[in-house]
C-alpha positions as CSV (number, residue, x, y, z in Angstrom):
1,M,130.5,-135.8,48.9
2,I,132.6,-135.4,45.7
3,E,130.2,-137.6,43.9
4,A,127.3,-135.6,45.1
5,L,129.0,-132.4,43.8
6,R,129.5,-134.0,40.4
7,N,125.8,-135.0,40.4
8,A,124.8,-131.4,41.3
9,F,126.9,-130.0,38.4
10,K,125.2,-132.4,36.0
11,L,121.9,-130.7,36.6
12,P,121.5,-127.5,34.6
13,D,119.4,-125.7,37.2
14,L,121.6,-126.6,40.2
15,R,124.7,-125.8,38.2
16,R,123.3,-122.4,37.3
17,R,122.4,-121.7,41.0
18,M,125.9,-122.7,42.2
19,L,127.7,-120.6,39.6
20,Y,125.4,-117.7,40.3
21,T,126.3,-117.9,44.0
22,L,130.0,-117.9,43.3
23,L,129.6,-114.9,40.9
24,I,127.8,-112.9,43.6
25,L,130.5,-113.8,46.2
26,V,133.3,-112.7,43.7
27,I,131.5,-109.4,43.2
28,F,131.2,-108.9,47.0
29,R,135.0,-109.5,47.4
30,L,135.8,-107.1,44.6
31,A,133.7,-104.4,46.1
32,S,135.4,-105.0,49.5
33,N,138.6,-103.6,48.0
34,I,137.1,-100.3,46.9
35,P,138.1,-97.6,49.5
36,V,135.8,-94.8,50.6
37,P,136.8,-91.3,49.3
38,G,139.2,-89.2,51.4
39,V,141.3,-92.0,53.0
40,D,145.1,-91.7,53.3
41,R,146.1,-95.3,52.4
42,Q,149.6,-95.0,53.7
43,A,148.5,-93.7,57.1
44,L,145.9,-96.5,57.2
45,A,148.5,-99.2,56.6
46,A,150.9,-97.7,59.2
47,F,148.0,-97.7,61.7
48,F,147.3,-101.4,61.3
49,N,151.0,-102.2,61.5
50,S,151.2,-100.4,64.9
51,A,150.7,-102.3,68.2
52,T,148.3,-99.9,69.9
53,A,145.1,-100.9,71.7
54,T,143.1,-99.0,69.1
55,S,144.7,-100.9,66.2
56,Q,144.0,-104.2,68.0
57,F,140.3,-103.2,68.4
58,A,140.3,-102.1,64.7
59,G,141.8,-105.5,63.9
60,L,138.8,-107.2,65.5
61,L,136.4,-105.1,63.4
62,D,138.5,-106.0,60.3
63,L,138.2,-109.7,61.1
64,L,134.4,-109.5,61.4
65,S,134.2,-107.6,58.0
66,G,136.5,-110.0,56.2
67,G,139.3,-107.4,55.6
68,A,137.1,-104.6,54.5
69,V,138.0,-102.4,57.5
70,S,141.8,-102.6,56.8
71,N,141.0,-101.3,53.3
72,F,138.4,-98.8,54.8
73,S,136.2,-100.2,52.0
74,V,132.7,-99.0,51.1
75,L,131.7,-102.4,52.6
76,A,133.5,-101.9,55.9
77,A,130.3,-102.1,57.8
78,G,129.3,-105.3,56.0
79,V,125.8,-106.7,56.6
80,Y,126.0,-106.4,60.4
81,P,123.7,-103.3,60.6
82,Y,121.1,-105.4,58.8
83,V,121.7,-108.3,61.2
84,T,121.5,-105.9,64.2
85,A,118.2,-104.5,62.9
86,Q,116.7,-108.0,62.7
87,I,117.8,-108.8,66.2
88,V,116.5,-105.5,67.6
89,L,113.1,-105.9,66.1
90,Q,112.9,-109.6,67.1
91,L,113.6,-108.5,70.7
92,L,111.1,-105.6,70.6
93,L,108.1,-107.6,69.3
94,P,107.4,-109.4,72.6
95,I,107.2,-106.0,74.3
96,F,104.2,-105.2,72.0
97,P,102.0,-108.4,72.1
98,D,99.2,-106.9,70.0
99,L,101.6,-106.0,67.2
100,E,103.3,-109.5,67.4
101,Q,99.9,-111.2,67.2
102,R,98.8,-109.1,64.2
103,I,102.0,-109.9,62.3
104,Q,101.5,-113.6,63.0
105,E,97.8,-113.5,61.9
106,E,98.7,-111.7,58.7
107,G,101.1,-114.5,57.7
108,E,103.1,-113.7,54.6
109,E,101.9,-110.1,54.5
110,G,102.9,-109.6,58.1
111,Q,106.4,-111.1,57.3
112,R,106.7,-108.7,54.4
113,K,106.0,-105.7,56.7
114,M,108.5,-107.0,59.2
115,N,111.1,-107.2,56.4
116,Q,110.3,-103.6,55.4
117,W,110.8,-102.4,59.0
118,V,114.2,-104.2,59.1
119,F,115.3,-102.4,56.0
120,F,114.2,-99.0,57.3
121,L,116.0,-99.6,60.6
122,T,119.2,-100.8,58.8
123,V,119.8,-97.4,57.1
124,P,120.3,-95.3,60.3
125,L,122.2,-98.2,62.0
126,A,124.5,-98.4,59.0
127,A,125.0,-94.6,59.0
128,L,125.8,-94.7,62.8
129,Q,128.3,-97.5,62.4
130,A,129.9,-95.7,59.5
131,F,130.3,-92.6,61.6
132,G,131.7,-94.6,64.5
133,Q,134.3,-96.4,62.4
134,A,135.3,-93.1,60.8
135,Q,135.7,-91.5,64.2
136,L,137.8,-94.5,65.3
137,F,140.3,-93.9,62.4
138,R,140.2,-90.1,62.8
139,S,141.3,-90.4,66.5
140,A,143.9,-93.0,65.6
141,S,146.3,-90.9,63.5
142,V,149.8,-92.1,63.0
143,G,152.2,-89.4,64.1
144,A,151.2,-86.1,62.5
145,R,149.6,-87.8,59.5
146,P,145.8,-88.3,59.9
147,I,144.0,-91.2,58.2
148,L,140.9,-89.1,57.4
149,P,142.2,-85.6,57.0
150,N,138.9,-84.1,55.9
151,F,136.6,-85.9,58.4
152,G,134.6,-83.8,60.8
153,W,132.1,-80.9,61.0
154,G,133.2,-77.5,59.9
155,P,134.2,-75.5,56.8
156,G,135.5,-77.8,54.1
157,R,134.8,-81.0,56.2
158,T,131.0,-81.3,56.3
159,L,130.6,-82.4,52.7
160,P,133.4,-85.0,52.8
161,T,132.0,-86.4,56.0
162,I,128.4,-86.7,54.7
163,T,129.8,-88.2,51.5
164,L,131.8,-90.8,53.5
165,M,128.7,-91.8,55.6
166,L,126.4,-92.0,52.5
167,T,129.0,-94.1,50.7
168,M,129.4,-96.6,53.5
169,T,125.6,-96.8,54.1
170,A,125.1,-97.5,50.4
171,G,127.8,-100.2,50.7
172,T,125.9,-101.9,53.5
173,M,122.6,-101.9,51.5
174,F,124.5,-103.1,48.4
175,A,125.9,-106.1,50.4
176,V,122.4,-106.8,51.8
177,W,121.0,-106.7,48.2
178,L,123.7,-109.2,47.1
179,G,122.7,-111.5,49.9
180,E,119.1,-111.3,48.9
181,L,120.0,-112.2,45.3
182,I,121.8,-115.3,46.5
183,T,118.8,-116.4,48.7
184,E,116.4,-115.9,45.8
185,Q,118.4,-117.2,42.8
186,G,121.4,-119.1,44.3
187,I,122.0,-121.8,46.9
188,G,122.0,-121.2,50.6
189,N,121.2,-118.3,52.9
190,G,122.6,-115.2,51.1
191,L,123.5,-113.1,54.2
192,S,125.2,-116.0,55.8
193,L,127.2,-116.7,52.7
194,I,128.2,-113.0,52.4
195,I,129.6,-113.1,56.0
196,F,131.1,-116.5,55.3
197,G,132.9,-115.2,52.2
198,G,134.4,-112.3,54.3
199,I,135.6,-114.6,57.1
200,V,137.2,-117.2,54.7
201,S,138.9,-114.6,52.7
202,R,141.1,-113.8,55.7
203,V,142.6,-117.3,55.9
204,P,145.6,-116.7,53.6
205,S,146.7,-113.5,55.4
206,N,146.2,-115.3,58.8
207,I,148.4,-118.1,57.7
208,R,151.2,-115.7,56.8
209,S,150.8,-113.9,60.1
210,I,151.0,-117.1,62.1
211,A,153.9,-118.4,60.0
212,G,155.8,-115.2,60.7
213,T,155.2,-115.5,64.5
214,D,155.2,-119.2,65.2
215,G,156.7,-120.7,62.1
216,L,155.4,-123.8,60.2
217,I,154.8,-125.7,63.4
218,G,152.5,-123.0,64.6
219,V,150.5,-123.2,61.3
220,V,150.1,-127.0,61.8
221,V,149.1,-126.5,65.5
222,F,146.5,-123.9,64.6
223,L,145.2,-126.0,61.7
224,V,144.7,-129.0,64.2
225,I,143.0,-126.6,66.7
226,M,140.6,-125.4,63.9
227,V,139.7,-128.9,62.8
228,V,139.1,-130.1,66.4
229,T,137.0,-127.0,67.1
230,M,134.9,-127.5,64.0
231,L,134.2,-131.1,65.0
232,F,133.2,-129.9,68.5
233,I,130.9,-127.3,67.0
234,V,129.2,-129.8,64.7
235,F,128.7,-132.2,67.6
236,V,127.1,-129.6,69.9
237,Q,125.1,-127.8,67.1
238,E,123.5,-131.1,66.1
239,G,122.8,-132.1,69.7
240,E,119.2,-132.1,70.8
241,R,116.9,-133.3,73.6
242,R,113.9,-135.1,72.3
243,I,110.6,-134.8,74.2
244,R,108.0,-137.4,73.3
245,V,104.6,-136.1,72.3
246,Q,101.4,-138.1,72.0
247,Y,98.4,-137.1,69.8
248,G,94.9,-138.2,70.8
249,K,92.6,-140.0,68.5
250,R,89.7,-138.1,66.9
251,V,86.6,-139.9,65.5
252,R,84.8,-138.2,62.6
253,G,82.0,-140.3,61.2
254,M,83.3,-143.8,60.6
255,K,86.9,-142.7,60.4
256,V,89.5,-142.3,63.2
257,Y,92.2,-139.7,62.8
258,G,95.4,-139.0,64.7
259,G,96.6,-141.1,67.6
260,G,100.2,-141.2,66.6
261,S,103.3,-140.2,68.6
262,T,106.3,-138.1,67.7
263,Y,108.8,-135.9,69.5
264,I,109.8,-132.3,69.8
265,P,113.6,-131.7,69.2
266,L,115.0,-129.1,71.6
267,K,118.3,-127.9,70.4
268,I,121.2,-127.6,72.9
269,N,122.3,-124.4,71.2
270,T,119.0,-122.7,70.3
271,A,120.5,-119.2,70.2
272,G,123.1,-120.0,67.5
273,M,125.5,-117.2,66.8
274,I,123.4,-114.4,68.2
275,P,124.9,-114.4,71.8
276,L,128.4,-113.9,70.4
277,I,127.2,-111.0,68.3
278,F,125.4,-109.5,71.3
279,A,128.4,-109.9,73.6
280,Q,130.9,-108.4,71.0
281,S,128.6,-105.5,70.3
282,I,127.9,-104.7,74.0
283,L,131.6,-105.0,75.0
284,A,132.8,-103.0,71.9
285,F,130.3,-100.2,72.5
286,P,132.3,-98.5,75.4
287,A,135.5,-98.6,73.3
288,V,133.6,-96.9,70.4
289,I,132.3,-94.2,72.7
290,A,135.7,-93.8,74.3
291,Q,137.2,-93.0,70.9
292,F,135.4,-89.7,71.0
293,F,137.4,-88.6,74.1
294,L,140.9,-89.8,73.3
295,N,141.9,-86.3,72.2
296,S,140.2,-84.6,75.1
297,T,142.0,-81.6,76.6
298,N,141.2,-82.9,80.1
299,P,143.9,-85.4,81.2
300,T,141.6,-87.4,83.4
301,V,139.0,-87.9,80.7
302,Q,141.7,-88.8,78.2
303,Q,143.2,-91.4,80.6
304,V,139.8,-93.0,81.3
305,A,139.1,-93.1,77.5
306,R,142.5,-94.8,76.9
307,G,141.8,-97.3,79.7
308,A,138.3,-98.1,78.2
309,V,139.8,-98.7,74.7
310,S,142.6,-100.9,76.2
311,F,140.2,-103.0,78.2
312,F,137.3,-103.3,75.8
313,G,139.7,-103.6,72.9
314,G,140.7,-107.0,74.3
315,E,144.1,-106.1,75.6
316,N,143.3,-106.6,79.3
317,P,143.6,-110.2,80.6
318,W,140.2,-109.8,82.4
319,Y,138.5,-109.1,79.1
320,A,138.4,-112.8,78.3
321,L,136.4,-113.5,81.5
322,A,134.0,-110.6,80.8
323,Y,133.5,-111.9,77.3
324,F,132.8,-115.4,78.5
325,L,130.3,-114.2,81.1
326,A,128.6,-111.9,78.6
327,V,128.2,-114.8,76.1
328,V,126.7,-117.1,78.8
329,G,124.3,-114.5,80.0
330,F,123.1,-113.5,76.5
331,T,122.7,-117.2,75.6
332,Y,120.2,-117.7,78.4
333,F,118.5,-114.3,77.6
334,Y,118.0,-114.9,73.9
335,T,117.1,-118.6,74.3
336,F,114.2,-117.9,76.7
337,I,113.0,-115.1,74.4
338,M,112.9,-117.6,71.6
339,V,111.1,-120.1,73.7
340,E,108.4,-117.6,74.8
341,Q,107.8,-116.6,71.1
342,Q,107.5,-120.3,70.0
343,N,104.8,-121.0,72.7
344,L,105.1,-124.7,72.2
345,S,102.5,-125.6,74.8
346,E,99.8,-123.6,73.1
347,M,100.8,-125.0,69.7
348,L,100.6,-128.6,71.0
349,Q,97.2,-127.9,72.6
350,R,95.8,-126.6,69.3
351,Q,97.0,-129.7,67.4
352,G,95.6,-132.1,70.0
353,G,99.0,-133.2,71.3
354,F,100.3,-133.6,74.8
355,I,103.4,-134.7,76.7
356,P,102.7,-138.0,78.5
357,G,102.5,-137.4,82.3
358,V,102.3,-133.6,82.0
359,R,99.1,-131.6,82.1
360,P,98.4,-129.4,78.9
361,G,98.7,-125.7,79.1
362,R,100.8,-123.9,81.8
363,R,102.3,-127.2,83.2
364,T,103.5,-128.2,79.8
365,Q,105.1,-124.7,79.3
366,E,106.9,-125.0,82.7
367,F,108.1,-128.5,81.9
368,I,109.6,-127.4,78.6
369,L,111.2,-124.3,80.3
370,N,112.8,-126.5,83.0
371,I,114.3,-128.7,80.3
372,Y,115.6,-125.7,78.4
373,K,117.2,-124.4,81.6
374,R,119.3,-127.6,81.9
375,I,120.3,-128.0,78.3
376,T,120.9,-124.3,77.7
377,L,123.7,-124.5,80.4
378,V,125.6,-126.8,78.1
379,G,125.0,-124.6,75.1
380,A,126.0,-121.4,77.0
381,L,129.2,-122.9,78.2
382,F,129.9,-124.2,74.7
383,L,129.5,-120.8,73.2
384,G,131.5,-119.1,76.0
385,L,134.5,-121.5,75.4
386,V,134.3,-121.0,71.6
387,A,134.3,-117.2,72.2
388,V,137.4,-117.1,74.4
389,M,139.4,-119.9,72.6
390,P,141.8,-117.4,71.0
391,Y,142.7,-116.1,74.5
392,M,143.2,-119.7,75.7
393,V,145.4,-120.4,72.7
394,G,147.4,-117.2,73.4
395,W,148.5,-118.7,76.8
396,F,150.5,-121.4,75.0
397,M,151.4,-119.8,71.6
398,E,153.0,-116.5,70.8
399,S,150.2,-115.6,68.4
400,R,146.6,-115.3,69.4
401,Q,145.5,-115.1,65.7
402,M,143.7,-118.2,64.6
403,L,143.3,-119.3,61.0
404,I,139.6,-118.6,61.4
405,Q,138.4,-116.8,64.5
406,S,136.6,-119.3,66.8
407,S,133.4,-117.2,66.7
408,G,133.7,-117.1,62.9
409,L,133.9,-120.9,62.9
410,L,130.3,-121.0,64.1
411,I,129.2,-119.0,61.1
412,V,131.4,-121.1,58.7
413,V,130.2,-124.4,60.0
414,G,126.5,-123.3,60.2
415,T,126.6,-121.8,56.7
416,V,128.3,-124.9,55.1
417,M,125.9,-127.3,56.8
418,D,122.9,-125.2,55.8
419,T,124.1,-125.0,52.2
420,M,124.8,-128.7,52.1
421,R,121.3,-129.5,53.4
422,Q,119.8,-127.3,50.6
423,L,121.8,-129.0,48.0
424,E,120.9,-132.4,49.5
425,S,117.2,-131.6,49.3
426,Q,117.6,-130.6,45.7
427,L,119.4,-133.8,44.8
428,L,117.0,-136.0,46.7
429,M,114.1,-134.4,44.7
430,R,115.8,-135.7,41.6
431,N,116.6,-139.2,43.1
432,Y,120.3,-138.5,43.8
433,E,122.1,-139.4,47.0
434,G,122.9,-136.3,49.0
435,F,125.8,-135.0,51.0
436,L,124.6,-136.1,54.4
437,R,124.2,-139.8,55.0
């Protein structure tokens, strides 16, 4: 791998792309430290040092944003509104078959329209997430000192509130733009690398936190857990079930075409990281809504709101079970949506292929679905275990803080492998040996 990196740096074009990617990531990390206007930094630091359920929930958001939330940065929302917009549109398309078919028929132009819709949907989602995060900090004042003293609606507050929401929305679109620049002129998937940079940037502070709680032995234990988890993720992510496909021979004039055999690789984890994002978003939503009622004058409403924040903020022991079941459920849900969109049986029939011993058409689709039902169970349990690993570690260690959150490890491993494959393909085009052997 070191030799392959040296070969990559010898090539001017690849060297420029790699350095360009690093430059964009540095710009992203610098922007993550620019706070939004109107934030009391001392009150914000005191809030994160407290041990309340609200601060624990804010810590989860901070982990997902790579530390931007603890600074209440202009990039506190990150690129997650854009990712959410992509997921929402991807799930809505099957509801409108005519629209889905038209986009597929238009090819590149249809994909360009789809990308425009994603950008349009990202703006309101980013504004909504900015308002939700601001409301979270507004209700979580430390003592008599509010974190956002001018946030709200009313005389002297409306303009600062609109300014804050516009600033955070612009920060999200700026992060998405940086990701697009990496995709077009750098190496790897830009949005994945932006999220990757945020996750990895938290490692030094996590090491200090673990060392302060469990000492040097704790750091070593968590490092071993991280390495073992990464190997497990690579093993499952690369796992696949191969279905043999035979293509019939076609005679045209004096020539015979086709007649070969190949296979369809069915991934064990087809859904990737999406179920974890779904589960975290759905389980976090009640806590975000409950933030609006923490200061209610009605004691019953206030108590219910505090209970919702405590449970869905991850403090309740039963939260781990709810998280596990949500991840498993969303894995099945998203996998079968993806399978329906791929429509492998129709694609095989158009190309003159068939699975030996299975009738083409509906029987082939049922055969593929039955296989997916079995292998998805392995993928769903795998994602569920990865999601709740911090809670499992917390049963044996004082700290539940991992060097890299287990769900973040999926992004880290996937991003690194994807980037390595792209570099490998570039090197192989120039007759160099790649990373993966």
